[in-house]
NUVEXNU-587928 format. One line per field, with one value per residue (C-alpha): residue number from 1; x, y, z; residue in three letters. Coordinates in steps of 0.02 Angstrom, whole numbers. Layout:
residues N
segu	[NUM|...];
u	[X|...];
v	[Y|...];
w	[Z|...];
lovo	[ALA|...];
***
This chain:
residues 445
segu	[1|2|3|4|5|6|7|8|9|10|11|12|13|14|15|16|17|18|19|20|21|22|23|24|25|26|27|28|29|30|31|32|33|34|35|36|37|38|39|40|41|42|43|44|45|46|47|48|49|50|51|52|53|54|55|56|57|58|59|60|61|62|63|64|65|66|67|68|69|70|71|72|73|74|75|76|77|78|79|80|81|82|83|84|85|86|87|88|89|90|91|92|93|94|95|96|97|98|99|100|101|102|103|104|105|106|107|108|109|110|111|112|113|114|115|116|117|118|119|120|121|122|123|124|125|126|127|128|129|130|131|132|133|134|135|136|137|138|139|140|141|142|143|144|145|146|147|148|149|150|151|152|153|154|155|156|157|158|159|160|161|162|163|164|165|166|167|168|169|170|171|172|173|174|175|176|177|178|179|180|181|182|183|184|185|186|187|188|189|190|191|192|193|194|195|196|197|198|199|200|201|202|203|204|205|206|207|208|209|210|211|212|213|214|215|216|217|218|219|220|221|222|223|224|225|226|227|228|229|230|231|232|233|234|235|236|237|238|239|240|241|242|243|244|245|246|247|248|249|250|251|252|253|254|255|256|257|258|259|260|261|262|263|264|265|266|267|268|269|270|271|272|273|274|275|276|277|278|279|280|281|282|283|284|285|286|287|288|289|290|291|292|293|294|295|296|297|298|299|300|301|302|303|304|305|306|307|308|309|310|311|312|313|314|315|316|317|318|319|320|321|322|323|324|325|326|327|328|329|330|331|332|333|334|335|336|337|338|339|340|341|342|343|344|345|346|347|348|349|350|351|352|353|354|355|356|357|358|359|360|361|362|363|364|365|366|367|368|369|370|371|372|373|374|375|376|377|378|379|380|381|382|383|384|385|386|387|388|389|390|391|392|393|394|395|396|397|398|399|400|401|402|403|404|405|406|407|408|409|410|411|412|413|414|415|416|417|418|419|420|421|422|423|424|425|426|427|428|429|430|431|432|433|434|435|436|437|438|439|440|441|442|443|444|445];
u	[-2397|-2565|-2548|-2679|-2706|-2710|-2753|-2709|-2868|-2797|-2681|-2764|-2595|-2613|-2489|-2478|-2424|-2399|-2480|-2316|-2312|-2468|-2482|-2568|-2731|-2727|-2681|-2561|-2374|-2325|-2207|-2344|-2423|-2520|-2618|-2731|-2755|-2897|-2902|-2964|-2968|-2974|-2967|-2805|-2721|-2572|-2421|-2309|-2129|-2018|-1845|-1709|-1583|-1415|-1273|-1106|-1008|-1091|-1227|-1370|-1517|-1686|-1846|-1853|-1721|-1743|-1699|-1538|-1494|-1523|-1411|-1270|-1254|-1182|-1036|-996|-1054|-1201|-1104|-1194|-1170|-1002|-910|-865|-705|-623|-644|-762|-924|-1070|-1220|-1330|-1350|-1349|-1175|-1115|-1182|-1085|-928|-942|-925|-744|-711|-813|-750|-927|-947|-1124|-1117|-1028|-986|-1059|-913|-763|-723|-741|-845|-891|-982|-1068|-1188|-1132|-952|-1009|-1102|-944|-842|-955|-918|-739|-806|-914|-787|-921|-857|-1004|-924|-816|-699|-736|-553|-468|-507|-522|-679|-722|-845|-910|-939|-820|-678|-715|-715|-546|-478|-540|-418|-276|-321|-310|-147|-174|-85|-121|-67|123|238|341|485|513|453|300|136|-36|-213|-289|-272|-278|-133|-29|-72|-21|141|187|192|347|438|371|379|203|113|-51|-131|-67|-101|-173|-85|93|208|157|103|37|16|-156|-306|-316|-143|-188|-343|-237|-107|-236|-281|-108|-166|-342|-289|-437|-410|-579|-530|-521|-450|-573|-432|-329|-326|-243|-326|-282|-308|-339|-428|-274|-164|-298|-299|-109|-118|-247|-125|-8|-140|-177|2|-65|63|-33|94|227|379|381|572|615|532|497|322|245|88|90|80|192|333|321|320|476|556|519|576|752|764|952|930|891|1047|1173|1218|1267|1287|1301|1484|1564|1702|1797|1808|1758|1584|1442|1254|1101|1008|1052|974|1092|1240|1183|1171|1346|1415|1389|1528|1652|1571|1530|1364|1227|1080|950|966|882|778|814|1003|1155|1140|1131|1100|1140|965|790|769|923|855|689|776|881|731|667|820|743|589|587|459|530|375|465|526|626|540|706|800|778|814|687|692|604|603|535|675|803|713|715|903|925|821|946|1070|957|911|1085|999|1121|1018|1152|1272|1434|1435|1621|1637|1533|1528|1357|1308|1167|1167|1203|1336|1437|1425|1481|1634|1674|1668|1810|1924|1908|1974|2137|2160|2260|2205|2249|2428|2484|2607|2689|2721|2700|2519|2398|2212|2066|1955|1967|1888|2022|2153|2075|2078|2259|2310|2236|2381|2498|2404|2336|2166|2045|1886|1883|1715|1558|1393|1246|1123|1219|1381|1491|1654|1800|1946|1907|1762|1744|1715|1584|1496|1503|1431|1287|1247|1246|1175|1057|1001];
v	[532|463|306|253|82|84|-51|-56|-75|-207|-317|-288|-262|-171|-55|83|262|406|574|651|525|608|766|913|869|694|603|455|471|313|258|146|287|171|101|190|149|179|210|54|123|311|304|297|127|46|90|-48|-46|49|-9|122|133|206|273|182|341|471|491|502|382|366|267|233|141|257|404|318|283|466|515|397|493|638|526|439|559|450|285|197|16|-56|-213|-326|-388|-224|-35|-21|76|106|219|77|-100|-166|-94|-175|-344|-325|-278|-430|-541|-483|-573|-727|-740|-756|-701|-739|-645|-745|-699|-818|-790|-817|-867|-692|-680|-533|-493|-346|-349|-179|-242|-389|-270|-166|-325|-384|-222|-286|-429|-315|-173|-52|106|225|359|469|612|776|829|675|505|416|314|216|82|180|359|333|286|440|551|481|506|686|733|696|855|959|1050|1036|888|904|729|721|579|618|508|570|704|607|705|659|725|556|492|306|331|402|252|135|234|223|34|55|127|6|-147|-193|-314|-352|-457|-637|-769|-930|-1036|-970|-850|-698|-545|-380|-201|-186|-299|-260|-331|-483|-516|-505|-623|-755|-773|-850|-997|-1008|-983|-868|-745|-662|-530|-584|-489|-472|-476|-625|-766|-663|-671|-567|-570|-382|-254|-142|-274|-301|-116|-119|-272|-194|-53|-181|-204|-21|42|185|272|412|446|572|647|837|844|721|617|470|396|247|142|130|271|174|172|361|385|279|374|544|484|475|661|647|550|717|804|663|684|524|566|387|337|168|172|31|102|257|192|312|294|403|298|202|44|49|69|-81|-184|-128|-183|-364|-339|-326|-452|-580|-615|-674|-736|-740|-902|-946|-1105|-1146|-1130|-1099|-910|-813|-627|-496|-421|-485|-362|-432|-607|-553|-482|-639|-755|-670|-734|-908|-848|-874|-735|-562|-453|-285|-258|-116|-32|15|-150|-334|-310|-382|-384|-479|-323|-154|-56|-148|-88|91|84|8|146|277|202|245|417|459|546|599|699|716|862|911|1087|1109|1052|993|812|728|554|432|386|483|360|399|585|557|462|596|736|654|689|876|853|779|675|514|427|249|195|23|-55|-154|-13|175|166|287|321|414|261|103|-5|45|1|-172|-197|-142|-255|-399|-378|-425|-583|-738|-713|-683|-683|-508|-442|-551|-521|-506|-583|-736|-833|-724|-667|-560|-463|-306|-193|-132|-311|-335|-176|-234|-401|-318|-204|-343|-491|-416|-260];
w	[2212|2154|2045|1921|1840|1649|1522|1336|1234|1115|1216|1386|1467|1633|1716|1846|1811|1929|1903|1843|1699|1627|1525|1610|1521|1596|1434|1440|1407|1311|1172|1099|1002|889|1036|1161|1344|1464|1651|1738|1915|1920|2110|2205|2191|2272|2164|2095|2155|2034|1979|1999|1856|1912|1805|1829|1791|1902|2036|1911|1932|1846|1861|1673|1571|1423|1535|1588|1406|1363|1507|1455|1291|1391|1441|1276|1143|1097|1097|1238|1183|1240|1184|1330|1245|1191|1203|1055|1083|966|960|896|959|780|752|912|853|690|786|899|744|734|898|855|675|610|427|370|204|67|-113|-243|-363|-249|-70|2|162|271|431|346|201|135|127|22|-94|-120|-145|-286|-378|-398|-504|-610|-619|-563|-479|-466|-357|-470|-424|-515|-508|-583|-658|-490|-459|-302|-254|-104|-53|93|-25|-131|23|76|-100|-109|28|-93|-187|-28|4|191|272|458|510|534|586|741|682|504|383|323|321|258|257|300|479|437|315|457|566|426|400|585|570|462|611|739|627|680|565|654|518|511|378|448|316|317|410|308|408|342|399|317|303|116|84|187|82|-76|-2|43|-141|-165|-60|-130|-311|-338|-481|-500|-628|-811|-959|-1103|-1233|-1177|-1049|-913|-742|-590|-403|-393|-500|-493|-574|-705|-750|-765|-877|-993|-1030|-1108|-1243|-1267|-1247|-1143|-1033|-948|-810|-865|-779|-781|-786|-924|-1060|-945|-963|-878|-882|-693|-567|-448|-575|-597|-408|-394|-538|-459|-288|-357|-395|-414|-575|-660|-593|-606|-423|-330|-144|-78|-88|-58|74|-10|-186|-284|-327|-289|-306|-314|-185|-28|-100|-248|-131|-27|-186|-235|-66|-118|-246|-102|15|-119|-34|-152|-47|-187|-286|-451|-445|-628|-633|-522|-531|-368|-349|-220|-225|-258|-402|-491|-471|-543|-696|-714|-711|-868|-961|-946|-1040|-1227|-1248|-1287|-1307|-1312|-1490|-1566|-1714|-1795|-1789|-1745|-1560|-1438|-1248|-1111|-1001|-1054|-970|-1078|-1234|-1170|-1144|-1317|-1400|-1342|-1464|-1609|-1548|-1480|-1335|-1201|-1077|-942|-973|-889|-817|-850|-1031|-1180|-1123|-1124|-1065|-1087|-903|-742|-687|-844|-805|-625|-684|-812|-682|-588|-736|-702|-525|-594|-437|-435|-276|-326|-360|-414|-291|-432|-556|-580|-639|-553|-578|-503|-505|-402|-537|-661|-532|-511|-699|-706|-563|-661|-781|-640|-591|-674|-591|-734|-630|-557|-621|-619|-707|-589|-711|-772|-743|-854|-771|-831|-762|-863|-821|-999|-1056|-922|-978|-1158|-1105|-1012|-1159|-1288|-1192|-1065|-1158];
lovo	[ASN|VAL|SER|ARG|LEU|PHE|GLU|TYR|ASN|LEU|CYS|LYS|PHE|ARG|PHE|PHE|LEU|ASP|GLU|TRP|ASP|LEU|PHE|PRO|ASP|GLY|SER|LEU|VAL|THR|GLU|ARG|ARG|ASP|GLU|THR|ALA|ARG|ILE|VAL|GLU|PRO|GLN|THR|ALA|THR|PRO|LEU|PRO|ARG|LYS|LEU|TYR|ALA|CYS|ASP|HIS|CYS|ASP|PHE|SER|ALA|ASN|LEU|LEU|LYS|MET|LEU|ARG|ALA|HIS|LEU|LYS|THR|HIS|PHE|GLY|GLY|LYS|THR|HIS|ALA|CYS|ASP|GLN|CYS|ASP|TYR|ARG|ALA|SER|ARG|LEU|SER|ARG|LEU|ARG|ILE|HIS|GLU|MET|ILE|HIS|THR|GLY|GLU|LYS|PRO|TYR|ALA|CYS|ASP|GLN|CYS|GLN|TYR|LYS|SER|CYS|ARG|GLN|ASP|ASN|LEU|LYS|MET|HIS|LYS|MET|GLN|HIS|THR|GLY|GLU|ARG|PRO|HIS|LYS|CYS|HIS|LEU|CYS|ASP|TYR|ALA|GLY|VAL|SER|SER|GLY|MET|LEU|ALA|ALA|HIS|SER|LYS|VAL|HIS|SER|ALA|GLU|ARG|PRO|HIS|ALA|CYS|ASP|GLN|CYS|HIS|TYR|THR|THR|ASN|VAL|LEU|TYR|GLN|LEU|LYS|ARG|HIS|LEU|ARG|ARG|HIS|THR|GLY|GLU|ARG|PRO|TYR|ALA|CYS|ASP|ARG|CYS|ASP|TYR|ARG|SER|THR|THR|VAL|GLY|ASN|MET|ASN|LYS|HIS|ARG|ARG|ILE|HIS|THR|GLY|VAL|ARG|PRO|PHE|THR|CYS|ASP|GLN|CYS|ASP|TYR|ARG|SER|THR|THR|VAL|GLY|ASN|MET|ASN|LYS|HIS|LYS|ARG|THR|HIS|SER|GLY|ASP|LYS|PRO|PHE|MET|CYS|ASP|GLN|CYS|ASP|TYR|ARG|SER|SER|GLN|SER|GLY|HIS|LEU|THR|ARG|HIS|ASN|ARG|HIS|LYS|LEU|ARG|HIS|THR|GLY|GLU|ARG|PRO|TYR|ALA|CYS|HIS|GLN|CYS|ASP|TYR|SER|ALA|ALA|THR|ALA|ASN|CYS|LEU|ARG|ALA|HIS|ALA|SER|VAL|HIS|SER|GLY|GLU|ARG|PRO|TYR|ALA|CYS|ASP|GLN|CYS|ASP|TYR|ALA|ALA|ALA|THR|ALA|SER|TYR|LEU|LYS|LEU|HIS|ARG|ARG|THR|HIS|LEU|THR|GLU|ARG|PRO|PHE|GLU|CYS|ASP|GLN|CYS|ASP|TYR|ALA|ALA|SER|VAL|GLU|VAL|TYR|LEU|LYS|LEU|HIS|MET|ARG|ARG|HIS|SER|HIS|ILE|LYS|PRO|PHE|LYS|CYS|ASP|GLN|CYS|ASP|TYR|THR|ALA|ARG|PHE|PRO|ARG|TYR|LEU|ALA|LYS|HIS|LYS|ARG|THR|HIS|ALA|ASP|LEU|LYS|HIS|PHE|ALA|CYS|PRO|SER|CYS|SER|PHE|THR|THR|THR|ARG|ALA|ASN|ARG|MET|ARG|VAL|HIS|GLN|GLY|THR|HIS|THR|ASP|ASP|ALA|ASP|VAL|PHE|ALA|CYS|ARG|LEU|CYS|ASP|TYR|ARG|THR|ARG|GLN|LEU|CYS|LYS|LEU|ASN|ARG|HIS|ASN|ASN|THR|VAL|HIS|THR];
***
């Protein structure tokens, strides 16, 4: 090939090009389109040695680096820039540089209102919207609004009936791939995100960021009606409903309403609460429950195990939820008031149970007689009377009953032990279940 020496008119840089690097009309092929070049020596010149660029994945080679880069796109779908510490690849060098900050821990973009830092400027921009409450990307099918178009796109899949991503270990399905990946960690127990100040580990980076605010004490979200401050915008929205009394989440099978979608989800998850069915039976007595969690909590009655201790008194509970309810008994504030009497409760669910006394609502009906009950557990106990079975017989007399708890009460008449039944929320103990129920209804509800 004939090589010609060229020189850029502005910078005077000189270089050789072969004839096949020129267009048919003899013009110069160059990426510097804003600058022209002239032929210095139109005659044949000694060509400069060319560097050969070879592909590491096949036999392809090229004289120009840009040609090799174009070729590499055929191997990696356009992601030609590879991280040397993991399998990450990017189509742009700038994206690779951002990714490398994950390995170095560098976070140059800091929030001026809290301690949040990020390796990406767009992440910081979205974070600042949490302080302002701005959510510009709104769903046209529901009230959802997100801080980014990506969050809105992910949310939009909720309205799709198609759920192509299925768990191979249970019946869980979803239309969002990252939700399936997060779900699989429940089976594997994987918690890849570790707190650097305590032993807490999380399945998601979002939960980890929320947890870290416990250590920093940062509560960036402030209520405009009281002094309440929150670590997350979700908790702030829930709190604001306590001022408005809004309960937008309704059950389609009963009159249950909630201010939080999570409460409604938990309510609907226990479908048996609407039928009165209690399929989880205790093998030591005739107790049955609608959920496995309730049965596990009941098992502590037999084992006596109470691992959750109150830090303000000697009370200990079998479950964390019971301890949480008990702690509210130490509060003097009872914000949930009955509008028909002087009753006030520290927990909203107690007020709901109390209100049934005024309305006389008994939504659970027996399918064999006219009996109705306020609670499904009462209906389940009643249905046993139709079976007319006497499974439990007293060894000391002729007394028989269909229920183990009645047998325990009866056997208390043959012994001096008066501490058979213990309250799970305080230190009250009795040998009669009816007295324990009366205690719970009067003291804790």
